[in-house]
C-alpha positions as CSV (number, residue, x, y, z in Angstrom):
1,M,-21.4,31.0,140.2
2,K,-19.6,28.4,142.0
3,N,-21.2,25.5,139.9
4,F,-23.7,26.1,137.1
5,V,-25.7,23.3,135.7
6,L,-28.3,23.6,132.9
7,V,-31.0,20.8,132.8
8,T,-33.0,20.7,129.5
9,G,-35.3,18.2,127.9
10,G,-38.9,17.9,126.7
11,A,-42.1,18.4,128.4
12,R,-42.6,16.0,131.3
13,S,-39.1,14.4,130.6
14,G,-38.0,14.5,134.3
15,K,-36.1,17.8,134.3
16,S,-37.4,19.2,137.5
17,S,-37.0,16.1,139.6
18,F,-33.6,15.7,138.3
19,A,-32.7,19.3,139.0
20,E,-34.1,19.0,142.6
21,S,-31.8,16.1,143.2
22,L,-28.8,17.8,142.0
23,V,-29.5,20.9,144.2
24,A,-30.0,18.7,147.3
25,D,-26.5,17.3,146.8
26,M,-24.9,20.7,146.0
27,G,-25.8,22.9,149.0
28,N,-27.3,23.3,152.5
29,N,-29.5,26.4,152.2
30,I,-31.5,26.1,148.9
31,A,-33.6,28.8,147.3
32,Y,-36.1,27.8,144.4
33,I,-37.0,30.5,141.9
34,A,-40.4,29.6,140.4
35,T,-41.0,31.5,137.2
36,A,-44.7,30.2,136.5
37,I,-47.8,32.4,136.7
38,A,-51.0,30.6,137.8
39,F,-53.2,31.7,134.9
40,D,-55.5,28.7,134.6
41,D,-56.5,25.5,136.5
42,G,-53.9,23.5,134.7
43,M,-51.1,25.7,135.7
44,K,-52.3,26.0,139.3
45,D,-52.3,22.2,139.5
46,R,-48.7,22.1,138.1
47,I,-47.5,24.8,140.6
48,K,-49.2,23.0,143.6
49,K,-47.6,19.7,142.6
50,H,-44.2,21.3,142.3
51,R,-44.6,23.0,145.7
52,E,-45.5,19.6,147.2
53,S,-42.4,17.9,145.7
54,R,-40.0,20.4,147.3
55,P,-38.5,20.1,150.8
56,T,-40.2,22.6,153.1
57,E,-36.9,24.0,154.3
58,W,-36.2,25.4,150.8
59,I,-37.1,29.1,150.5
60,T,-39.3,29.8,147.4
61,V,-39.1,33.0,145.4
62,E,-41.9,33.4,142.8
63,R,-40.5,35.8,140.2
64,Y,-39.7,35.8,136.4
65,K,-38.1,39.2,136.2
66,D,-36.5,42.0,138.2
67,F,-34.1,39.7,139.8
68,K,-32.0,42.5,141.2
69,V,-34.5,42.8,144.1
70,L,-33.2,39.5,145.3
71,K,-30.1,41.1,146.5
72,D,-32.1,42.8,149.2
73,L,-33.8,39.7,150.5
74,G,-31.7,38.4,153.6
75,E,-33.2,35.0,153.3
76,F,-32.2,34.6,149.7
77,N,-28.6,35.9,150.4
78,K,-28.2,33.2,153.0
79,C,-28.7,30.5,150.3
80,D,-25.7,28.9,148.9
81,T,-27.6,27.0,146.1
82,V,-30.4,28.2,143.8
83,I,-32.7,26.3,141.3
84,L,-34.6,28.2,138.7
85,D,-37.5,26.3,137.2
86,C,-38.2,27.1,134.5
87,M,-36.2,29.4,132.0
88,T,-38.6,28.8,129.1
89,I,-41.7,29.8,131.3
90,M,-39.7,32.9,132.0
91,V,-39.2,33.7,128.4
92,S,-42.9,33.0,127.8
93,N,-43.9,35.3,130.5
94,L,-41.6,38.1,129.3
95,L,-42.9,37.8,125.7
96,L,-46.6,37.6,126.7
97,E,-46.3,40.8,129.0
98,Q,-45.4,42.9,126.0
99,K,-48.2,45.0,124.4
100,V,-47.4,43.7,120.9
101,D,-49.5,42.3,118.1
102,Y,-47.1,39.5,117.3
103,D,-48.9,38.7,114.1
104,N,-48.2,42.1,112.6
105,C,-45.2,43.6,114.3
106,D,-41.9,44.0,112.5
107,M,-38.6,42.3,113.2
108,N,-37.1,45.4,114.9
109,T,-39.8,45.0,117.6
110,I,-39.0,41.4,118.1
111,D,-35.2,42.1,118.2
112,S,-35.9,44.7,120.8
113,I,-38.0,42.3,122.9
114,E,-35.3,39.7,122.6
115,V,-32.6,42.2,123.8
116,G,-34.8,42.8,126.9
117,I,-35.2,39.1,127.6
118,F,-31.4,38.7,127.5
119,E,-31.1,41.7,129.8
120,E,-33.2,39.8,132.3
121,V,-31.3,36.6,131.9
122,N,-28.1,38.5,132.5
123,N,-29.4,40.3,135.5
124,L,-30.3,36.9,137.0
125,L,-26.9,35.5,136.3
126,E,-25.4,38.5,138.0
127,V,-27.5,38.0,141.1
128,L,-26.6,34.3,141.2
129,K,-22.8,34.9,141.3
130,G,-21.2,33.2,144.1
131,K,-23.9,30.5,144.4
132,N,-24.4,26.9,143.1
133,V,-27.0,27.2,140.3
134,V,-29.2,24.7,138.4
135,I,-31.6,26.2,135.8
136,V,-34.2,24.1,134.3
137,T,-35.3,24.7,130.8
138,N,-37.3,23.0,127.9
139,E,-35.6,22.0,124.7
140,V,-37.8,23.6,122.2
141,G,-36.1,22.8,119.0
142,M,-37.0,19.2,118.6
143,G,-40.6,19.4,118.0
144,I,-42.8,20.6,115.1
145,V,-42.3,24.0,113.6
146,P,-45.0,26.2,115.1
147,S,-47.8,27.2,112.8
148,Y,-48.2,30.7,114.2
149,R,-45.9,33.4,114.5
150,L,-45.7,33.9,118.1
151,G,-44.8,30.2,118.5
152,S,-42.0,30.6,116.1
153,I,-40.7,33.8,117.9
154,F,-40.9,32.0,121.2
155,R,-39.0,29.0,119.9
156,D,-36.3,31.1,118.3
157,I,-35.7,33.2,121.5
158,A,-35.9,30.4,123.9
159,G,-33.5,28.5,121.8
160,R,-31.0,31.3,121.6
161,V,-31.4,31.7,125.4
162,N,-30.7,28.1,125.9
163,Q,-27.7,28.1,123.7
164,Y,-26.3,31.1,125.7
165,L,-26.9,29.4,129.0
166,G,-25.4,26.1,127.8
167,S,-22.3,28.0,126.7
168,K,-21.9,29.4,130.3
169,A,-22.8,26.2,132.2
170,E,-20.2,23.9,133.5
171,K,-22.5,21.0,133.0
172,V,-25.5,20.3,130.9
173,Y,-27.9,17.4,131.3
174,M,-30.7,16.4,129.0
175,T,-33.5,14.2,130.4
176,V,-35.4,11.8,128.4
177,S,-38.1,9.6,129.9
178,G,-36.9,10.3,133.4
179,I,-33.3,9.4,132.5
180,P,-30.7,12.3,132.8
181,M,-27.8,12.2,130.2
182,R,-24.7,14.5,130.7
183,I,-24.2,16.3,127.4
184,K,-21.5,18.8,128.5
């Protein structure tokens, strides 16, 4: 990747707006990878608002896995800059698509799922080589400890994915109350 920036923060902290301003200054041809699935009215509304906030000349790819197919999209290949919003939603989608009883499965099953999630993350990073990249993610380790097992599994895997991405990023920003702070 030419430039790799990770933008993290809590819910509604201004991550997406800040990330969008970063990519607008990084490149000319911008692709937006949206990882959300419109599964209820609230998410449909969030997706609608995000679409409306983006410039119309940006291409949008709605995908949370199987990123290797992007290599075959001519429009995507023309892009010099990519924003992915949001990594934690991607992790959530990958967890929820599994046919697993998270309340009763063993840790080997969880470890196997995490390996698969990291494979998707690495496939994404491979596809993004040579581009300017901004990835948006939620900081999941500053809230309360989840009272249910799937919440703890999600928090742990998302936290490890964030650590991994943070180690690879050239810059990391955290947003609080709409204010970005560079932490790396």
